[in-house]
VOBA-1610 file (N, C-alpha, C; in pm, whole numbers, padded with zeros to 5 digits, always signed):
BEGIN
Met-02154-04220-00997Met-02147-04352-00940Met-01999-04341-00888Ser-01901-04316-00958Ser-01757-04295-00962Ser-01674-04206-00852Arg-01819-04096-00826Arg-01779-03998-00681Arg-01740-04075-00566Lys-01873-04157-00576Lys-01955-04188-00449Lys-01806-04321-00412Ile-01776-04401-00512Ile-01672-04467-00515Ile-01527-04411-00477Asp-01504-04303-00530Asp-01410-04231-00482Asp-01374-04180-00340Glu-01503-04152-00253Glu-01487-04083-00167Glu-01504-04192-00026His-01534-04322-00088His-01563-04430-00024His-01424-04502+00055Asp-01354-04482-00096Asp-01200-04542-00117Asp-01105-04411-00018Arg-01141-04322-00030Arg-01067-04259+00030Arg-01054-04234+00219Ser-01237-04282+00238Ser-01283-04273+00339Ser-01174-04391+00402Lys-01207-04493+00368Lys-01144-04628+00379Lys-01008-04600+00404Leu-00904-04542+00321Leu-00750-04547+00336Leu-00720-04456+00459Ala-00836-04358+00478Ala-00854-04235+00623Ala-00835-04373+00718Arg-00973-04420+00722Arg-00961-04528+00842Arg-00836-04594+00876Glu-00749-04654+00744Glu-00645-04774+00797Glu-00568-04715+00826Ala-00522-04552+00775Ala-00384-04511+00841Ala-00411-04517+00977Leu-00544-04445+00988Leu-00557-04424+01181Leu-00542-04527+01221Arg-00558-04657+01217Arg-00614-04784+01277Arg-00415-04825+01285Arg-00384-04797+01145Arg-00239-04810+01181Arg-00121-04726+01272Ala-00217-04614+01312Ala-00104-04522+01404Ala-00141-04531+01519Thr-00250-04596+01537Thr-00254-04615+01682Thr-00232-04760+01719Asp-00211-04851+01626Asp-00149-05016+01653Asp-00057-05003+01715Gly+00061-04913+01631Gly+00221-04881+01670Gly+00199-04862+01837Pro+00382-04808+01835Pro+00386-04790+02012Pro+00354-04676+02008Ala+00333-04595+02173Ala+00294-04445+02178Ala+00389-04386+02129Pro+00373-04303+02082Pro+00485-04178+02032Pro+00558-04131+02165Arg+00701-04100+02108Arg+00767-04027+02230Arg+00785-03902+02213Val+00795-03791+02274Val+00785-03682+02279Val+00916-03640+02369Asp+00937-03661+02461Asp+01072-03620+02532Asp+01187-03601+02490Arg+01245-03670+02337Arg+01324-03605+02249Arg+01295-03442+02220Leu+01166-03458+02171Leu+01117-03344+02128Leu+01123-03217+02266Val+01084-03226+02378Val+01070-03133+02493Val+01224-03129+02512Gly+01306-03229+02530Gly+01431-03154+02589Gly+01538-03088+02489Ala+01458-03110+02344Ala+01541-02981+02227Ala+01470-02855+02223Val+01372-02831+02328Val+01316-02732+02297Val+01407-02619+02381Pro+01465-02611+02448Pro+01574-02497+02516Pro+01665-02499+02418Glu+01714-02564+02344Glu+01808-02558+02234Glu+01755-02469+02130Met+01647-02501+02099Met+01546-02456+01991Met+01596-02298+01993Leu+01523-02279+02122Leu+01469-02135+02173Leu+01592-02048+02156Ala+01737-02090+02176Ala+01848-02082+02188Ala+01885-02058+02096Glu+01886-02140+01975Glu+01947-02070+01844Glu+01793-01978+01725Ala+01710-01955+01792Ala+01639-01877+01729Ala+01656-01760+01810Arg+01669-01732+01941Arg+01752-01579+02001Arg+01870-01564+01899Arg+01999-01676+01881Arg+02097-01602+01828Arg+02091-01590+01688Arg+01981-01642+01575Arg+01966-01603+01450Arg+01896-01473+01465Met+01807-01435+01593Met+01727-01278+01595Met+01859-01183+01611Arg+01961-01228+01666Arg+02065-01157+01712Arg+02172-01099+01620Asp+02198-01237+01529Asp+02262-01215+01410Asp+02232-01156+01293Ala+02105-01108+01326Ala+02027-01104+01163Ala+02066-00960+01096Pro+02094-00919+00998Pro+02125-00811+00985Pro+01997-00711+00996Ala+02032-00575+01035Ala+01901-00472+01056Ala+01836-00445+00940Asp+01716-00428+00969Asp+01601-00420+00857Asp+01550-00297+00884Pro+01579-00172+00754Pro+01555-00023+00808Pro+01408+00008+00771Val+01350-00079+00734Val+01175-00118+00723Val+01121-00088+00872Ala+01162-00217+00918Ala+01139-00244+01073Ala+01153-00129+01188Asp+01295-00077+01141Asp+01272+00058+01225Asp+01232+00196+01227Leu+01113+00162+01078Leu+01012+00277+01078Leu+00915+00328+01128Val+00885+00155+01128Val+00720+00132+01180Val+00679+00169+01328Pro+00819+00138+01434Pro+00740+00275+01562Pro+00743+00413+01542Leu+00798+00467+01471Leu+00837+00654+01411Leu+00666+00654+01359Ala+00670+00609+01224Ala+00541+00598+01187Ala+00408+00578+01292Trp+00456+00483+01410Trp+00328+00445+01463Trp+00272+00576+01526Lys+00370+00665+01599Lys+00384+00805+01649Lys+00340+00870+01567Ala+00376+00901+01493Ala+00373+01021+01382Ala+00269+01049+01265Leu+00228+00910+01194Leu+00094+00942+01151Leu-00049+00975+01212Pro-00076+00934+01356Pro-00173+01003+01351Pro-00164+01171+01376Arg-00047+01199+01433Arg-00044+01344+01425Arg-00039+01401+01314Leu+00015+01335+01196Leu+00052+01407+01039Leu-00102+01394+01032Ala-00210+01294+01017Ala-00342+01303+01011Ala-00401+01399+01042Ser-00430+01432+01203Ser-00457+01537+01259Ser-00415+01720+01197Val-00258+01699+01162Val-00247+01807+01108Val-00276+01861+00975Ala-00307+01772+00902Ala-00405+01763+00777Ala-00534+01775+00768Ala-00595+01715+00881Ala-00761+01767+00891Ala-00770+01917+00947Leu-00650+01953+01034Leu-00679+02122+01073Leu-00623+02229+00936Leu-00558+02165+00871Leu-00545+02247+00729Leu-00659+02256+00629Leu-00724+02129+00614Leu-00787+02141+00570Leu-00922+02208+00587Leu-00972+02169+00728Leu-01060+02333+00755Leu-01035+02422+00729Gly-00897+02491+00774Gly-00849+02609+00716Gly-00871+02656+00606Cys-00857+02594+00509Cys-00859+02629+00382Cys-01006+02562+00349Ala-01073+02520+00363Ala-01216+02550+00390Ala-01242+02690+00399Ala-01253+02708+00593Ala-01284+02839+00589Ala-01254+02916+00554Leu-01140+02943+00444Leu-01065+03057+00390Leu-01152+03057+00287Leu-01207+02956+00222Leu-01252+02988+00093Leu-01396+03007+00087Leu-01439+02927+00231Leu-01582+02999+00227Leu-01626+03138+00302Ala-01524+03187+00338Ala-01485+03370+00449Ala-01469+03450+00306Gly-01401+03425+00190Gly-01325+03502+00104Gly-01446+03477-00076Asn-01410+03634-00121Asn-01510+03579-00214Asn-01424+03512-00332Gly-01528+03480-00441Gly-01523+03358-00472Gly-01424+03437-00663Ser-01406+03595-00620Ser-01338+03599-00805Ser-01232+03621-00825Ser-01159+03575-00693Ser-00980+03589-00688Ser-00959+03383-00761Val-01068+03350-00709Val-01008+03205-00727Val-01082+03184-00877Asp-01180+03228-00921Asp-01178+03262-01050Asp-01096+03277-01158Ala-01021+03408-01119Ala-00916+03431-01164Ala-00818+03377-01228Gly-00774+03275-01099Gly-00650+03195-01105Gly-00707+03084-01195Ala-00829+03021-01172Ala-00840+02919-01238Ala-00848+02946-01421Gln-00931+03093-01411Gln-00902+03119-01594Gln-00775+03139-01609Asp-00689+03175-01555Asp-00509+03208-01581Asp-00452+03025-01614Leu-00502+02940-01509Leu-00418+02813-01533Leu-00530+02755-01664Asp-00636+02792-01666Asp-00674+02750-01821Asp-00636+02811-01887Arg-00606+02912-01918Arg-00536+02985-02071Arg-00416+02920-02034Met-00328+02947-01913Met-00205+02829-01976Met-00157+02713-02004Ile-00278+02670-01970Ile-00287+02515-02041Ile-00280+02511-02170Val-00397+02592-02192Val-00475+02603-02392Val-00355+02621-02441Thr-00277+02779-02394Thr-00243+02841-02515Thr-00098+02847-02461Gly-00031+02789-02357Gly+00120+02784-02305Gly+00140+02888-02259Gly+00045+02977-02224Gly+00126+03110-02165Gly+00034+03194-02071Val+00077+03313-02008Val-00026+03378-01899Val-00065+03480-01974Ala-00182+03533-01960Ala-00253+03647-01978Ala-00138+03803-02009Gly-00128+03852-02122Gly-00011+03916-02097Gly+00126+03887-02122Gly+00173+03769-02121Gly+00305+03701-02107Gly+00317+03709-02264Asp+00442+03633-02318Asp+00505+03582-02386Asp+00463+03451-02422Gln+00399+03440-02566Gln+00380+03291-02526Gln+00474+03198-02645Asp+00457+03056-02659Asp+00556+02992-02718Asp+00464+03028-02843Pro+00559+03016-03006Pro+00544+03047-03119Pro+00486+02902-03180Leu+00599+02816-03153Leu+00494+02725-03218Leu+00400+02635-03180Leu+00360+02646-03042Leu+00215+02600-02979Leu+00135+02721-03054Glu+00157+02820-03045Glu+00024+02900-03105Glu+00009+02870-03240Ala+00128+02842-03329Ala+00105+02836-03465Ala+00019+02690-03455Leu-00010+02629-03394Leu-00013+02461-03412Leu-00201+02479-03336Leu-00168+02561-03243Leu-00375+02562-03202Leu-00425+02699-03294Phe-00332+02743-03351Phe-00424+02845-03417Phe-00403+02848-03565Glu-00441+02794-03620Glu-00431+02762-03761Glu-00442+02939-03866Glu-00386+02989-03919Glu-00388+03065-04016Glu-00391+03060-04182Asp-00464+03101-04232Asp-00463+03115-04387Asp-00324+03174-04447Gly-00268+03091-04514Gly-00125+03136-04616Gly-00064+03014-04633Asp+00043+03031-04635Asp+00107+02925-04766Asp+00116+02799-04656Gly+00165+02850-04499Gly+00226+02680-04463Gly+00115+02625-04432
//
């Protein structure tokens, strides 16, 4: 019930405000229209005196460069996919195994390994 009263009060207030606005003299906009050229001149002056924005200077360059970079990336992707499909997978698998070995043990096959990491990963029976 109180919600209906609130809506009724709001609409009554709105009607009263509109009635008061129409009862007065007609608004004069001649001063506002006369001030438009001065406002435009001030806006031009502020734009001219504003400090340069380095990010805004990059927008035209990025507008031209991004589509070209995207097409180059697509061509590189297609080239890599063609090389992977044309070649045999053994060299890729060996590289992946070396990478896995390096991550797990801290060294490459046949190379020097980190003794501290080796001690942590491969516990030996002994004193320590």
